[in-house]
C-alpha positions as CSV (number, residue, x, y, z in Angstrom):
1,M,18.9,-16.4,-19.1
2,S,20.4,-15.0,-22.2
3,S,22.5,-16.4,-25.0
4,D,26.1,-15.2,-25.7
5,S,25.3,-14.1,-29.3
6,G,22.4,-13.4,-31.5
7,P,20.5,-10.5,-33.1
8,G,20.9,-7.4,-31.0
9,V,23.0,-9.0,-28.2
10,G,25.4,-6.7,-26.6
11,F,23.8,-3.5,-28.1
12,E,24.3,-0.7,-25.6
13,F,21.7,2.0,-25.2
14,P,22.8,5.6,-24.5
15,A,23.4,6.0,-20.8
16,I,20.6,7.8,-19.0
17,P,21.4,10.5,-16.4
18,V,19.1,9.9,-13.4
19,S,18.3,11.8,-10.2
20,W,15.9,11.7,-7.3
21,L,15.0,13.7,-4.2
22,K,13.8,12.7,-0.8
23,R,10.2,13.5,-1.9
24,D,10.6,10.9,-4.7
25,L,11.4,8.2,-2.2
26,L,8.4,9.3,0.0
27,L,6.0,9.1,-3.0
28,F,7.3,5.7,-4.1
29,A,7.0,4.2,-0.6
30,A,3.5,5.6,-0.2
31,S,2.4,4.4,-3.7
32,I,3.5,0.7,-3.0
33,G,1.8,0.5,0.4
34,A,4.4,1.4,3.1
35,T,2.5,1.5,6.4
36,Y,2.1,3.9,9.4
37,P,3.5,3.8,12.0
38,D,5.9,0.9,11.5
39,E,7.5,2.1,8.3
40,L,7.9,5.8,9.0
41,H,11.6,5.4,8.0
42,F,10.3,5.1,4.4
43,L,7.6,7.8,4.8
44,Y,8.8,10.6,7.0
45,P,12.2,12.2,6.8
46,L,11.6,15.3,8.8
47,P,10.6,14.9,12.5
48,M,9.9,17.9,14.7
49,N,13.6,18.6,15.4
50,Q,14.1,19.1,11.6
51,E,16.7,16.5,11.4
52,L,16.5,13.4,9.2
53,H,14.7,10.4,10.7
54,P,17.6,8.4,12.1
55,D,16.6,5.4,9.9
56,F,15.2,7.3,6.9
57,A,16.0,5.2,3.8
58,A,15.0,4.5,0.2
59,F,12.8,1.4,-0.3
60,P,15.4,-0.9,-2.0
61,T,13.5,-1.4,-5.2
62,Y,13.1,2.3,-5.9
63,P,15.7,2.4,-8.7
64,I,13.4,0.2,-10.8
65,V,11.5,3.5,-11.8
66,L,14.6,5.5,-12.7
67,P,14.8,4.3,-16.4
68,F,11.3,5.9,-16.8
69,K,11.9,9.0,-14.6
70,H,15.4,10.0,-15.8
71,T,16.0,13.4,-14.1
72,D,12.5,14.7,-14.5
73,Q,10.1,16.2,-11.9
74,E,7.5,16.8,-14.6
75,V,5.2,14.6,-16.7
76,V,6.8,13.2,-19.9
77,D,5.6,11.7,-23.1
78,F,6.0,7.9,-22.4
79,Y,5.8,6.8,-26.0
80,T,8.3,9.3,-27.4
81,R,10.8,8.4,-24.6
82,S,10.5,4.6,-24.8
83,S,10.8,4.4,-28.6
84,S,13.7,6.7,-29.0
85,T,16.5,4.1,-29.5
86,P,16.0,1.3,-31.9
87,I,18.1,-1.9,-31.3
88,K,20.6,-2.4,-34.0
89,G,20.2,-5.7,-35.9
90,V,16.5,-6.4,-35.1
91,P,13.2,-4.9,-36.3
92,K,12.0,-1.7,-34.8
93,F,9.3,-2.6,-32.3
94,D,6.3,-0.4,-31.3
95,S,6.4,0.4,-27.6
96,K,2.7,1.3,-27.7
97,Y,2.1,-2.5,-27.7
98,S,4.6,-3.7,-25.1
99,L,4.3,-5.3,-21.7
100,D,6.7,-6.3,-18.9
101,G,7.7,-9.9,-18.9
102,E,10.0,-10.5,-15.9
103,R,12.3,-8.5,-13.6
104,K,15.1,-9.7,-11.4
105,M,16.9,-7.1,-9.2
106,E,20.1,-7.4,-7.2
107,F,20.9,-4.9,-4.4
108,L,24.6,-4.2,-4.3
109,K,25.0,-0.9,-2.3
110,P,22.5,1.1,-0.2
111,L,20.9,3.9,-2.2
112,P,21.5,7.4,-1.0
113,V,18.3,9.2,0.1
114,T,18.9,11.9,-2.5
115,S,21.2,12.1,-5.6
116,Q,21.8,15.8,-5.0
117,G,25.6,16.6,-5.2
118,R,26.3,13.3,-7.0
119,S,26.1,12.0,-10.5
120,F,24.2,8.8,-11.4
121,E,23.2,7.1,-14.6
122,V,21.5,4.0,-15.8
123,R,23.6,1.9,-18.2
124,S,21.6,-0.6,-20.3
125,K,22.5,-3.3,-22.8
126,V,20.7,-6.0,-24.6
127,L,21.1,-9.6,-23.4
128,G,18.8,-11.2,-26.0
129,V,16.0,-10.7,-28.5
130,Y,13.7,-13.7,-28.9
131,D,11.1,-14.2,-31.6
132,K,8.1,-16.0,-30.1
133,G,6.2,-16.1,-33.5
134,K,2.7,-14.6,-33.7
135,P,2.4,-13.8,-30.0
136,G,5.3,-11.3,-30.1
137,T,9.0,-10.7,-29.3
138,V,10.8,-10.7,-26.0
139,V,13.7,-8.3,-25.5
140,E,15.9,-9.1,-22.4
141,T,18.1,-6.3,-21.1
142,E,20.4,-5.5,-18.2
143,Q,20.2,-2.1,-16.4
144,R,22.8,-1.0,-13.9
145,L,22.5,2.1,-11.7
146,V,26.0,3.5,-11.6
147,D,27.7,6.3,-9.7
148,T,29.6,8.0,-12.5
149,D,32.3,9.4,-10.3
150,S,33.3,6.1,-8.5
151,G,32.1,3.7,-11.2
152,E,30.3,1.6,-8.5
153,T,27.1,-0.2,-9.4
154,Y,24.3,0.2,-6.8
155,T,21.6,-2.1,-8.4
156,R,21.5,-4.5,-11.3
157,V,18.2,-5.4,-13.0
158,V,17.7,-8.1,-15.6
159,G,14.3,-7.6,-17.3
160,S,12.3,-8.6,-20.3
161,G,9.8,-6.7,-22.3
162,F,7.2,-8.4,-24.4
163,Y,6.2,-6.7,-27.7
164,V,2.7,-7.9,-28.3
165,G,2.0,-9.3,-31.9
166,Q,5.4,-8.2,-33.1
167,G,7.0,-11.6,-33.8
168,G,7.6,-13.8,-36.8
169,W,10.7,-11.9,-38.1
170,G,13.0,-15.0,-38.0
171,G,14.9,-14.5,-34.8
172,P,15.9,-17.1,-32.3
173,K,13.2,-18.5,-30.0
174,G,15.4,-18.1,-26.9
175,P,16.5,-20.3,-24.0
176,K,14.2,-22.2,-21.7
177,A,13.2,-20.1,-18.7
178,V,14.3,-21.1,-15.2
179,N,11.4,-21.5,-12.8
180,Y,11.0,-21.1,-9.0
181,P,7.6,-22.7,-8.2
182,P,6.4,-22.4,-4.6
183,P,6.1,-25.6,-2.5
184,S,2.8,-27.4,-3.2
185,D,2.9,-29.5,0.0
186,R,2.4,-26.8,2.6
187,A,0.7,-23.6,3.4
188,P,2.4,-20.2,2.9
189,S,4.7,-19.0,5.7
190,A,3.1,-15.6,5.4
191,S,0.6,-13.7,3.3
192,R,-0.5,-10.1,2.6
193,T,-3.5,-8.5,1.1
194,T,-3.3,-5.4,-1.0
195,Q,-6.6,-3.6,-2.0
196,T,-6.3,-1.6,-5.2
197,S,-8.6,1.2,-6.3
198,P,-9.5,3.1,-9.5
199,E,-6.8,5.6,-8.4
200,T,-4.0,3.1,-7.7
201,A,-2.3,3.4,-11.1
202,L,-2.8,7.1,-11.2
203,L,-0.8,7.5,-7.9
204,Y,1.9,4.9,-8.9
205,R,2.5,6.6,-12.3
206,L,3.7,9.8,-10.6
207,N,6.9,7.9,-9.9
208,G,7.8,8.5,-13.5
209,D,6.1,5.7,-15.5
210,Y,3.6,7.6,-17.5
211,N,2.4,4.9,-19.9
212,P,-1.1,5.9,-21.0
213,L,-2.1,2.2,-20.7
214,H,-2.4,2.8,-16.9
215,A,-4.4,6.0,-17.1
216,T,-6.9,6.0,-20.0
217,P,-8.9,3.1,-21.4
218,E,-8.1,3.4,-25.1
219,P,-4.7,1.7,-25.2
220,G,-5.9,-1.3,-23.1
221,Q,-9.0,-1.7,-25.3
222,K,-6.7,-1.9,-28.4
223,M,-4.5,-4.5,-26.7
224,G,-7.5,-6.6,-25.7
225,F,-7.5,-5.8,-21.9
226,G,-10.9,-4.0,-22.0
227,G,-9.5,-0.8,-20.5
228,V,-7.0,0.5,-18.0
229,I,-4.7,-2.0,-16.3
230,I,-2.4,-1.3,-13.3
231,H,1.4,-1.2,-13.9
232,G,3.0,-4.7,-13.6
233,L,5.7,-3.0,-11.6
234,F,3.2,-1.8,-9.1
235,T,2.3,-5.4,-8.3
236,W,6.0,-6.4,-8.4
237,N,6.9,-3.6,-6.0
238,T,4.1,-4.4,-3.6
239,A,5.2,-8.0,-3.5
240,A,8.7,-6.8,-2.6
241,H,7.2,-4.7,0.1
242,A,5.3,-7.7,1.4
243,V,8.4,-9.9,1.5
244,L,10.5,-7.3,3.3
245,Q,7.8,-6.4,5.8
246,A,7.0,-10.0,6.6
247,F,10.5,-11.4,6.8
248,G,13.1,-8.6,6.9
249,A,11.7,-6.3,9.6
250,S,11.2,-3.6,6.8
251,K,15.0,-3.0,6.8
252,P,16.2,-2.3,3.3
253,A,19.6,-3.9,3.9
254,N,17.9,-7.3,4.5
255,L,16.7,-7.6,0.9
256,K,19.4,-9.0,-1.3
257,A,17.7,-10.0,-4.5
258,F,14.1,-10.0,-5.8
259,Q,12.4,-11.3,-9.0
260,A,9.1,-12.2,-10.4
261,R,7.4,-12.9,-13.8
262,F,4.3,-11.0,-15.0
263,A,1.6,-13.5,-15.7
264,A,-1.6,-11.5,-16.1
265,P,-2.8,-7.9,-15.9
266,V,-4.2,-6.4,-12.7
267,K,-7.4,-4.3,-13.1
268,P,-8.1,-1.3,-10.9
269,G,-10.2,-2.5,-7.9
270,D,-8.6,-6.0,-7.8
271,T,-7.7,-7.4,-4.4
272,L,-4.2,-8.9,-4.5
273,I,-3.0,-11.7,-2.3
274,T,0.7,-12.2,-1.9
275,E,1.5,-15.7,-0.6
276,M,5.1,-16.4,0.6
277,W,7.0,-19.5,1.5
278,R,10.4,-19.7,3.4
279,M,12.5,-22.3,1.8
280,G,14.6,-22.9,4.9
281,E,18.3,-22.9,3.8
282,R,20.4,-20.0,4.9
283,G,23.5,-18.7,3.2
284,A,26.7,-17.5,4.8
285,D,25.3,-14.0,5.3
286,G,22.2,-15.3,7.1
287,A,19.9,-14.7,4.1
288,E,17.5,-17.3,2.9
289,E,15.3,-17.9,-0.2
290,V,11.6,-16.9,-0.1
291,R,9.3,-17.9,-2.9
292,F,6.0,-16.2,-3.6
293,V,3.0,-15.8,-5.9
294,V,0.6,-12.9,-6.3
295,R,-3.0,-13.8,-7.1
296,V,-6.2,-11.8,-7.5
297,E,-8.6,-12.8,-4.7
298,G,-10.8,-15.6,-6.1
299,G,-9.1,-15.5,-9.5
300,R,-5.9,-15.7,-11.6
301,T,-2.3,-15.6,-10.6
302,M,-0.7,-12.3,-11.6
303,L,2.9,-12.8,-10.6
304,T,4.7,-16.2,-10.9
305,N,8.3,-17.3,-10.6
306,G,8.6,-15.2,-7.4
307,R,11.9,-15.5,-5.6
308,A,13.5,-13.3,-3.0
309,V,16.7,-13.6,-1.1
310,V,16.2,-11.9,2.3
311,R,17.9,-11.9,5.7
312,V,15.1,-13.0,8.0
313,E,14.8,-10.8,11.1
314,G,12.2,-10.2,13.8
315,E,8.8,-11.8,14.2
316,V,7.3,-13.1,10.9
317,R,3.8,-11.9,10.4
318,S,1.5,-14.5,8.8
319,K,-1.3,-12.1,7.9
320,L,-0.9,-8.4,7.0
């Protein structure tokens, strides 16, 4: 939750033209664990008759990668791109030492399966910059995916980035975070296991997030992680996949909102357990709240504050 005023608040970044092809959607779905044969509508757009699969669709969280990808189909220099626009009114932060804090995504319109023939851009602005002292600085932003011809917003993301060790500049500490803990008095309504491998981050980064932290050990060693870590957004997206598959019959339109806080880094080879709880109350559109956490098997919690709004449909699978 951001304040109305303060250093950097309201600063608008230059709009980013973005584009995607059907193959980008296939890669994304495969990289976050879409399954065969139940989820061919995310994985296979061209059946034998050479027409689009009747239900072919973008996985709803796909736009989360567009601020990294832009319009590129080629590898880009992550550090150059991510440090290109300083925020007016606050110190210049070094993106080489930054981590995701939290992401909340709202789904307002179904995403076209390709941007070809249309014009889209990501419009971003600063909601708050918070000085956490010696640990670092939090920058909270809003990113909207907009059709530039119609002006319509397709998705809205509120996210925070944490700049490690870059605090103590005298800025505001920021508001208290809103938490969505899971129920402590009952077992999860459903759970899912995701096995990562040494190649998991190397596949996911092909979606456009080419941060070297997820490919080579040196950045992670300098940041105290001991080596390569997996993208926080990989874990975030696999949790979204788990929720939609378990409760929403894998139909993109059933996911209305999704959020989680990044609590700890995932290492290649970790086994992730996503535990999900239905909260019971349904809104006017039939959607209900699902809370979740993601843990490493036998170890720490990697995503906290997990909350989704999803229209529950079909048979809920307890174990995936």
